[in-house]
N, CA and C of each residue as an Amber inpcrd file, in Angstrom:
protein
   369
 -37.5680000  53.6820000 -19.4910000 -37.5800000  53.7510000 -20.9230000
 -37.5920000  55.2120000 -21.3460000 -36.7050000  55.5610000 -22.2780000
 -36.6460000  56.9040000 -22.8570000 -36.8930000  56.7640000 -24.3500000
 -37.7050000  57.6900000 -24.8800000 -37.9580000  57.6710000 -26.3230000
 -37.8620000  59.0880000 -26.8580000 -36.9360000  59.2910000 -27.8200000
 -36.8600000  60.5730000 -28.5070000 -38.0290000  60.6550000 -29.4710000
 -38.6830000  61.8150000 -29.5350000 -39.8780000  61.9280000 -30.3630000
 -39.5790000  62.4230000 -31.7740000 -38.3160000  62.7290000 -32.0690000
 -37.9330000  63.1130000 -33.4230000 -37.8230000  61.8840000 -34.3060000
 -37.7910000  62.0940000 -35.6070000 -37.7270000  60.9740000 -36.5380000
 -36.3360000  60.3670000 -36.6230000 -35.2990000  61.1640000 -36.3140000
 -33.9340000  60.6800000 -36.3780000 -33.2000000  61.1070000 -35.1100000
 -32.1060000  60.4290000 -34.7600000 -31.3800000  60.7970000 -33.5390000
 -30.4220000  61.9740000 -33.7320000 -30.6540000  62.7920000 -34.7580000
 -29.8070000  63.9530000 -35.0270000 -30.6580000  65.2160000 -34.9530000
 -30.1580000  66.1880000 -34.1920000 -30.8610000  67.4540000 -34.0050000
 -29.9120000  68.5930000 -34.3290000 -30.4610000  69.6750000 -34.8460000
 -29.6470000  70.8300000 -35.1860000 -29.6550000  71.8230000 -34.0210000
 -28.6190000  72.6820000 -33.9400000 -28.5940000  73.6960000 -32.8900000
 -29.8810000  74.5220000 -32.8980000 -30.3530000  74.8650000 -31.7350000
 -31.5670000  75.6600000 -31.4960000 -32.8600000  74.9170000 -31.8270000
 -32.7580000  73.6550000 -32.2320000 -33.9470000  72.8430000 -32.4850000
 -34.5430000  72.4010000 -31.1450000 -35.8030000  72.0620000 -31.1510000
 -36.4860000  71.6010000 -29.9440000 -36.3390000  70.0830000 -29.8350000
 -35.7320000  69.6250000 -28.7390000 -35.6170000  68.2020000 -28.4530000
 -36.8410000  67.7990000 -27.6450000 -37.5870000  66.8380000 -28.1450000
 -38.7560000  66.3380000 -27.4320000 -38.5230000  64.8730000 -27.1160000
 -38.7900000  64.5060000 -25.8590000 -38.6380000  63.1090000 -25.4780000
 -39.6550000  62.7760000 -24.4010000 -39.8480000  61.4870000 -24.2080000
 -40.7270000  61.0180000 -23.1490000 -40.0460000  59.8720000 -22.4310000
 -40.4380000  59.6890000 -21.1770000 -39.8720000  58.6090000 -20.3850000
 -40.9220000  58.0890000 -19.4200000 -40.7160000  56.8500000 -18.9910000
 -41.5900000  56.2430000 -18.0010000 -40.8280000  55.1150000 -17.3310000
 -41.3670000  54.6240000 -16.2430000 -40.7900000  53.4720000 -15.5610000
 -41.9130000  52.4760000 -15.3160000 -41.5780000  51.2110000 -15.4200000
 -42.5740000  50.1760000 -15.1370000 -41.9540000  49.1700000 -14.1770000
 -42.7940000  48.3480000 -13.5880000 -42.3610000  47.3260000 -12.6320000
 -41.6860000  47.9090000 -11.3930000 -42.0430000  49.1480000 -11.0410000
 -41.5380000  49.7670000  -9.8240000 -42.7350000  50.3330000  -9.0670000
 -42.8230000  50.0310000  -7.7860000 -43.8940000  50.5690000  -6.9530000
 -43.7260000  52.0820000  -6.8510000 -44.7540000  52.8380000  -7.2260000
 -44.6810000  54.3000000  -7.2050000 -44.3130000  54.8390000  -5.8290000
 -44.7360000  54.1700000  -4.7710000 -44.4400000  54.6370000  -3.4170000
 -42.9790000  54.4410000  -3.0350000 -42.2300000  53.6770000  -3.8230000
 -40.8210000  53.4530000  -3.5120000 -39.9060000  54.4790000  -4.1760000
 -40.4630000  55.3890000  -4.9860000 -39.6630000  56.4040000  -5.6820000
 -39.5370000  57.6360000  -4.7880000 -38.2900000  58.0510000  -4.5090000
 -38.0810000  59.2360000  -3.6750000 -37.7590000  60.4860000  -4.4900000
 -37.2080000  60.3220000  -5.6930000 -36.9070000  61.4710000  -6.5500000
 -36.6990000  60.9880000  -7.9810000 -36.9190000  61.9020000  -8.9280000
 -36.6810000  61.6220000 -10.3410000 -35.9560000  62.8160000 -10.9410000
 -34.8950000  62.5280000 -11.6920000 -34.1510000  63.5810000 -12.3770000
 -34.1660000  63.3050000 -13.8750000 -34.4420000  64.3320000 -14.6450000
 -34.3870000  64.2550000 -16.1030000 -33.4120000  65.3250000 -16.5650000
 -32.4090000  64.9270000 -17.3400000 -31.4160000  65.9000000 -17.7800000
 -31.0000000  65.6480000 -19.2210000 -30.5230000  66.7070000 -19.8430000
 -29.9210000  66.6430000 -21.1640000 -28.4820000  67.0850000 -20.9480000
 -27.5400000  66.2010000 -21.2690000 -26.1320000  66.4620000 -20.9690000
 -25.2540000  66.1880000 -22.1770000 -24.0700000  66.8000000 -22.1660000
 -23.0310000  66.4780000 -23.1380000 -21.8100000  66.0090000 -22.3750000
 -21.0860000  65.0750000 -22.9920000 -19.9230000  64.4750000 -22.3590000
 -18.7420000  64.5140000 -23.3190000 -17.5490000  64.6930000 -22.7670000
 -16.3500000  64.5790000 -23.5830000 -15.5700000  63.3680000 -23.1150000
 -14.9700000  62.6870000 -24.0620000 -14.0970000  61.5480000 -23.7770000
 -12.8330000  61.7340000 -24.5880000 -11.7350000  61.2770000 -24.0470000
 -10.4870000  61.3450000 -24.7900000  -9.3130000  61.2950000 -23.8490000
  -8.1770000  61.7000000 -24.3620000  -6.9850000  61.7500000 -23.5300000
  -7.1570000  62.8660000 -22.5090000  -6.8050000  62.5690000 -21.2830000
  -6.9260000  63.5900000 -20.2470000  -8.2490000  63.5010000 -19.5210000
  -8.7150000  64.6190000 -19.0640000  -9.9120000  64.6930000 -18.2440000
 -11.1730000  64.5270000 -19.0770000 -12.1330000  63.7950000 -18.5210000
 -13.4500000  63.6930000 -19.1450000 -14.3550000  64.7270000 -18.4970000
 -15.1410000  65.4160000 -19.2920000 -16.0200000  66.4650000 -18.7960000
 -17.4750000  66.0980000 -19.0310000 -18.3340000  66.7010000 -18.2160000
 -19.7740000  66.5450000 -18.3640000 -20.3810000  67.9380000 -18.2180000
 -21.2100000  68.3130000 -19.1720000 -21.9170000  69.5840000 -19.1020000
 -23.4100000  69.3260000 -19.0570000 -24.0930000  70.0140000 -18.1710000
 -25.5410000  69.8490000 -18.0360000 -26.2230000  71.0000000 -18.7700000
 -26.9850000  70.6550000 -19.7800000 -27.7180000  71.6720000 -20.5380000
 -29.0940000  71.9310000 -19.9290000 -29.7690000  70.8760000 -19.4970000
 -31.1090000  70.9990000 -18.9250000 -31.2240000  70.0080000 -17.7710000
 -31.9150000  70.4270000 -16.7050000 -32.0390000  69.5660000 -15.5270000
 -33.3690000  69.8260000 -14.8430000 -34.1040000  68.7590000 -14.5550000
 -35.3510000  68.8460000 -13.7880000 -35.3160000  67.7760000 -12.7120000
 -35.7160000  68.1380000 -11.5020000 -35.7790000  67.1630000 -10.4050000
 -37.1640000  67.2400000  -9.7850000 -37.7960000  66.0870000  -9.6220000
 -39.1060000  66.0130000  -8.9940000 -38.9900000  65.2840000  -7.6590000
 -39.5700000  65.8660000  -6.6360000 -39.6330000  65.2570000  -5.3110000
 -40.9630000  65.6580000  -4.6810000 -41.2640000  65.1150000  -3.5310000
 -42.4250000  65.5270000  -2.7430000 -43.7410000  65.4170000  -3.4730000
 -44.5520000  66.4970000  -3.3860000 -45.9030000  66.5000000  -3.9580000
 -45.9090000  66.3170000  -5.4730000 -44.9360000  66.9370000  -6.1640000
 -44.8590000  66.7780000  -7.6240000 -44.6330000  65.3270000  -7.9980000
 -43.8510000  64.6480000  -7.1970000 -43.5390000  63.2500000  -7.4450000
 -44.7370000  62.3500000  -7.1830000 -45.3940000  62.5680000  -6.0750000
 -46.5200000  61.6980000  -5.7010000 -47.7430000  61.9180000  -6.5930000
 -47.8350000  63.0670000  -7.2460000 -48.9790000  63.3530000  -8.1120000
 -48.8030000  62.7950000  -9.5230000 -47.6620000  62.1500000  -9.7860000
 -47.3590000  61.6640000 -11.1310000 -47.5850000  60.1620000 -11.2420000
 -48.2440000  59.7560000 -12.3190000 -48.4190000  58.3330000 -12.6220000
 -47.2680000  57.9380000 -13.5370000 -46.2730000  57.2250000 -13.0120000
 -45.0530000  56.9230000 -13.7510000 -45.2370000  55.8430000 -14.8080000
 -46.3940000  55.1970000 -14.8480000 -46.6380000  54.2310000 -15.9230000
 -47.0460000  54.9350000 -17.2150000 -47.4270000  56.2150000 -17.1060000
 -47.7840000  57.0290000 -18.2690000 -46.5460000  57.8080000 -18.7030000
 -46.2000000  57.8160000 -19.9970000 -45.0120000  58.5450000 -20.4360000
 -45.0690000  60.0310000 -20.0570000 -43.9650000  60.5120000 -19.5060000
 -43.8180000  61.9190000 -19.1340000 -43.0760000  62.6120000 -20.2720000
 -43.6540000  63.6820000 -20.8230000 -43.0570000  64.3540000 -21.9790000
 -42.3280000  65.6140000 -21.5450000 -41.1730000  65.8330000 -22.1730000
 -40.3560000  67.0160000 -21.9020000 -39.8940000  67.5960000 -23.2290000
 -39.8410000  68.9280000 -23.3080000 -39.3090000  69.6400000 -24.4650000
 -38.1650000  70.5280000 -23.9850000 -37.0520000  70.4800000 -24.7090000
 -35.8690000  71.2630000 -24.3450000 -35.3000000  71.8960000 -25.6070000
 -35.1880000  73.2320000 -25.6540000 -34.5000000  73.8410000 -26.7920000
 -33.0020000  73.5540000 -26.6780000 -32.3980000  73.1280000 -27.7710000
 -30.9790000  72.7750000 -27.7600000 -30.1060000  74.0080000 -27.9970000
 -28.8730000  73.9880000 -27.5020000 -27.9750000  75.1350000 -27.6410000
 -27.2540000  75.1530000 -28.9910000 -26.4490000  76.1840000 -29.1990000
 -25.6300000  76.2990000 -30.4060000 -24.4360000  75.3360000 -30.3810000
 -23.9510000  75.0500000 -29.1980000 -22.7570000  74.2230000 -29.0690000
 -22.6800000  73.6550000 -27.6620000 -21.8000000  72.6740000 -27.4110000
 -20.8470000  72.0850000 -28.3510000 -21.5300000  71.0790000 -29.2690000
 -21.0790000  71.0110000 -30.4880000 -21.6270000  70.0620000 -31.4460000
 -21.0180000  68.6890000 -31.2190000 -21.7490000  67.6540000 -31.6060000
 -21.2320000  66.2880000 -31.5100000 -19.9950000  66.1680000 -32.3900000
 -19.0380000  65.3840000 -31.9010000 -17.7770000  65.2180000 -32.6260000
 -17.1860000  63.8620000 -32.2770000 -16.6820000  63.1590000 -33.2910000
 -16.0420000  61.8640000 -33.0580000 -14.6560000  61.8720000 -33.6850000
 -13.6710000  62.2220000 -32.8600000 -12.2850000  62.2300000 -33.3280000
 -11.4840000  61.1350000 -32.6700000 -10.2070000  61.0410000 -33.0510000
  -9.3350000  60.0200000 -32.4580000  -8.9480000  60.3870000 -31.0310000
  -8.7500000  61.6520000 -30.7610000  -8.3190000  62.0850000 -29.4390000
  -9.4380000  62.6580000 -28.5960000 -10.5330000  63.0350000 -29.2120000
 -11.6330000  63.6700000 -28.4800000 -12.9660000  63.2330000 -29.0760000
 -13.9070000  62.9900000 -28.2040000 -15.2730000  62.6770000 -28.6220000
 -16.2160000  63.5280000 -27.7820000 -17.1750000  64.1770000 -28.4290000
 -18.2070000  64.9440000 -27.7310000 -19.5440000  64.2920000 -28.0660000
 -20.2430000  63.8500000 -27.0470000 -21.5310000  63.1880000 -27.2730000
 -22.6060000  63.8100000 -26.3790000 -23.8410000  63.6550000 -26.8060000
 -25.0060000  64.1730000 -26.0980000 -25.9220000  63.0160000 -25.7140000
 -26.6790000  63.1800000 -24.6160000 -27.6780000  62.1800000 -24.2640000
 -28.7430000  62.7740000 -23.3440000 -29.8750000  62.1120000 -23.3530000
 -30.9250000  62.3510000 -22.3710000 -30.6880000  61.3240000 -21.2750000
 -30.6880000  61.7740000 -20.0170000 -30.4500000  60.8670000 -18.8870000
 -31.6020000  60.9970000 -17.8920000 -32.1790000  59.8580000 -17.5410000
 -33.2470000  59.8060000 -16.5400000 -32.7400000  58.9840000 -15.3670000
 -32.9460000  59.5130000 -14.1590000 -32.4860000  58.8310000 -12.9530000
 -33.6370000  58.7580000 -11.9540000 -34.0090000  57.5430000 -11.5730000
 -35.0090000  57.3230000 -10.5280000 -34.2750000  56.9300000  -9.2550000
 -34.5250000  57.6500000  -8.1750000 -33.9610000  57.3250000  -6.8670000
 -35.0380000  56.6190000  -6.0540000 -34.7150000  55.4370000  -5.5600000
 -35.6670000  54.6670000  -4.7730000 -35.3740000  54.8170000  -3.2810000
 -36.3980000  54.5930000  -2.4730000 -36.2760000  54.7620000  -1.0140000
 -35.2080000  53.8750000  -0.3910000 -34.9030000  52.7470000  -1.0060000
 -33.9010000  51.8330000  -0.4340000 -32.4700000  52.1990000  -0.8310000
 -32.2830000  53.3370000  -1.5140000 -30.9530000  53.7790000  -1.9230000
 -30.5640000  53.3570000  -3.3250000 -31.3920000  52.5580000  -3.9650000
 -31.1280000  52.1020000  -5.3320000 -31.3800000  53.2350000  -6.3180000
 -30.5830000  53.2810000  -7.3770000 -30.8020000  54.2290000  -8.4730000
 -31.0510000  53.4530000  -9.7570000 -32.0500000  53.8660000 -10.5140000
 -32.3130000  53.3270000 -11.8430000 -31.9490000  54.4250000 -12.8340000
 -31.0220000  54.1350000 -13.7400000 -30.5470000  55.1450000 -14.6850000
 -30.7280000  54.6260000 -16.1010000 -31.2420000  55.4990000 -16.9730000
 -31.3580000  55.1820000 -18.3960000 -30.8270000  56.3720000 -19.1790000
 -30.1500000  56.0790000 -20.2880000 -29.6250000  57.1290000 -21.1560000
 -30.0240000  56.8440000 -22.5930000 -30.2990000  57.9070000 -23.3390000
 -30.5900000  57.7950000 -24.7710000 -29.6990000  58.7890000 -25.5050000
 -28.7050000  58.3060000 -26.2500000 -27.8210000  59.2300000 -26.9650000
 -28.4890000  59.8520000 -28.1810000 -27.9720000  61.0160000 -28.5590000
 -28.3860000  61.6640000 -29.8040000 -27.2360000  62.5400000 -30.2710000
 -27.3160000  63.0060000 -31.5140000 -26.2920000  63.8830000 -32.0750000
 -26.8190000  65.3090000 -32.1240000 -25.9380000  66.2550000 -31.8110000
 -26.2530000  67.6760000 -31.9850000 -25.4230000  68.1830000 -33.1540000
 -26.0900000  68.6020000 -34.2140000 -25.4220000  69.0650000 -35.4190000
 -25.0840000  67.9040000 -36.3370000 -24.5460000  68.2510000 -37.4850000
 -24.0980000  67.2250000 -38.4180000 -22.8640000  66.5910000 -37.8280000
 -22.8850000  65.2970000 -37.6290000 -21.7920000  64.6190000 -36.9430000
 -20.4990000  64.7720000 -37.7440000 -19.4460000  65.1730000 -37.0500000
 -18.1350000  65.3240000 -37.6420000 -17.2490000  64.2070000 -37.1300000
 -16.6180000  63.5050000 -38.0530000 -15.6920000  62.4320000 -37.6850000
 -14.3170000  62.7570000 -38.2350000 -13.3060000  62.5910000 -37.3980000
 -11.9410000  62.7970000 -37.8360000 -11.5270000  61.6260000 -38.7190000
 -10.8660000  61.9190000 -39.8150000 -10.4270000  60.8470000 -40.7340000
  -8.9400000  60.6310000 -40.6370000
């Protein structure tokens, strides 16, 4: 579960993005790594791109010392660009992505989208 702590899913450049995440119904001893990232993605004609703005990975002692049933809070200052955009040929979107890697090779992934800047839509 990911929860943005802002009142709306829209953030302005250089604003602080605050979010929390947790996992339930998973044995803590079965988690081998956790990744928390803030990324932007492009979709459209041609190649799709992914840019990583912020990335944290927990393994080993940091991982075992964490109670994953309690929400983990993260703060990330957002960049100036690229701003969110929804056009006919190109779309730029942002999201918080959490990935839990389990010892059996399974991955649990959750994403929470948000907008960076005033959303621009092509008419």
